[in-house]
N, C-alpha and C positions, 0 to 999 in steps of 0.2 A: 556239217562238214567236219569230219575228224582230222585233226591237225597235229603234226609233230614238229617241234623245232629242235634242230641239231646244233650243238655248240661244242667246240673243241674241248675246252676245260674252263673252269670258273674258279679262279683263285685271287683275282684282283679286279680293278675297275680300269678298263682301257676302252678304245673305240669299239671293239667287238662286244663288250659288255653293255655299252650304252645302246647299241643296236638290239642286243638281246632284250633289254628292258622295253624297248619300243615294240619289238615283236610280241612280247608277253602282254603288253598293254593292248595291242590290236588284236591279239588272239588269246583271250583270257582262259579259254577252255583247252588250249593246246597242252600236250605233254612235252616236257623238256628232257632231251637226252644229252648227256655229256660224258666224257671219258672219266673225269674225276672233278671234285670240287671241295672247296673249303665251306662248311656250313655258314661261317660268319660272312662269307663273300656273297652270298645269295641276297640280292636287293629286295627291299620291302615289297616291291610290286609283284614279286614272285612267291611271296609266302603262301599263297593259296594254290600254287601250281605244283603238280607232281614233278619232281626232278629225279631222273633215273641215271645212275652212274654205272660204269663198266666194272669188270674185275679189277681194273687197275687201281680202283679206289682203295683196295686192301694192301697194295704194295707199300713196303716201308719207305717213308720219305718221299712219296710220289708227288706231293704238292710243292716240295722244296727242290728236289732233284729231278724233276720231270724231264729235263733236257736229256738225261742219260737214258730215259725210258722211250725216247722218241721212235726208235725203230719198231716198237710194238704197236704204235698208234694206228698205222693204216690197217693192220689185221683186226684190231679191236673195233675200229669204227665200222668195218665191213660186217661185223657180227652183231650189230644192233638189228634186232628184228622189227621191221616197220610194216609188216603185213596188216591190212585192215585200215590203213590210213588213206584218206583221200588226198591230203596235201602234206608235203614234207618241205620245210624250209630250212636249209642248211645255212647257218650264220658262220661262214667259213673264215677261220684264221689261217689254218694250214690243211686240216684233214677232214673237216666236217662234210664237205661235199662228196666224199667217197662212200657214203652210205649206199647200200643196195635197196632199191625200191621195186615194187611190182609194176608191171606194164600199165595197170589201171591207176597208179598213183602219180600225181603231178609233183615233180621235184623242182623247186625254185632255189637257186643259190644266191645268197647275198654276200658278194666277195669283198674282202677287205685287203688293205695294202701289205699286210704281214707276209702274204704269199710271195711277194716280189723278192724277198730276201733269198729265196732259192734260185733266183734267175739273174741277179745283178752281178754278172762277171764271175771270175773264179771264186770259189768258196774260201773265205779267210778261215784259217784255223783258230778256234777259240783259245786264246792265250792262257786263260786261267783254268783250263781243263787239264786232266791228267794226260801224259804223253800217249798212252794207249788209246785214249779217245781221239786225240788230235790226229793220230796216224790214219784212222779209218774215216775221219770226218769228210774228206773229199769224196770218198766212195758212197758215203751215206747221202750226201747232197745229190749226186747223180741218181741214186735210187729214188730219192724224193721227187726229183724233177720228172722221171719216168712215170712214177705213180701219180703225180699231179696231172699230167696229161691224160693218162688212162682214166682217172676218176672224173675228169672234166666231161667225159662223154656220158656220164650217168646223170647229168643235169639236163633238165628240159629247157630251162630259161635262166639267164643270168641277170642280176640287178647289182649295180654298183654305184658309188657316189663319186667316182673319179674317171675322168677321160683317159688317164694314164692306165687304169686298170681295164678300161674298155679296149685300148690298143693291145694290152697283154692278152686278153681273151681272144682277140682276133688273130693275133700273131702266133701264139703258142697252142691254144686250144682249137683254132680254126672254126670258131663259132661266131655267128652274126646275130643270134637271137639274144640281144642285150638291151637293157634299158639303163640310162644314167640319170640318177636323181641329183639335181643341182642343190647343194647344201646352202648356197647363198640365199635361197628362199626362206630359210628359217626352219627351226626344228618341227614346229606344228605342221607347216605345209609339207615338209619332207615326209613326216610320219603319215600324213593323209595320202600323199602320193604313193608311198610304199604300200599302204592298205589297198588303194584303188588298183595299183598294178598287180598285186597278188591275185585279186578277184578277177581282174580282166584276163590274166594268164590262165587261171583256173578254169574260167568259162570257155576260153578258146580250147584249152586241152580237152575239156569234156565233149565239145562239139567234135573235135578231131577223132576222139576215141569212139564216139557214137557212130561217126561216118565210116570208120574202119570196121566196126562190128557189123553194121548194116550191109556194107559192100561185100564182105567176106562171110556173111551169115554166121558170125561168131556170137555165142550166147553171152549175156552179161557176165562179167567177172564176179566170182564169188569172193566174199571178204573172209578174212581169217583173223583170229585174235592176235594182237601184238603182244608177244612175250619172248623173252630170250634168256637163256641160262647164262649169257655173258653180261647180263645187266643186273644191277642191284637196285632195290627200291630205296 
């Protein structure tokens, strides 16, 4: 099963990076795609895994001043070419779930709490930013909210560690295909639960796709090599 893991960016160690490590442990043969990264931020568990970054990697100061480049992120995440993959797992901080996948590809989103910052009341202006940036920030937040809803429809199934995020998915994304993993069970059990869920979802997705193909007499989908001029090795 050819698998891709999508991660927003990799520059420090937070909750999302811990989940990325778990995913890479569970799927050691997966390819990892990210918008940009710091080489020193790649954890040891990923040393044997191919990490592909976007053209954003070459922008000056991207790992330090990435917040000023945020308006570019939705477009760049959509230009990751994921043709040929059976399973795509987006480890979503803000934008990872916006990747475009083929109809024959199962897309699972592991949603993290960072996304709630787009939705928690009026957007506060970042006080330490230049005035020119603060003046457009409320409009950017409105754009991010719209794009967040649109991109949520590209996901086949959601997994999260929080009932608060489950409520967010139901209210704003209008989705009910969600599983919540209880972190109180411990890291090892949570990791095994995540692995089992991904395989269960993938098997259900395959059965559904086979049924559609048989019902409508559609030939089996052809796979394509995954390559993109927007990504850097």
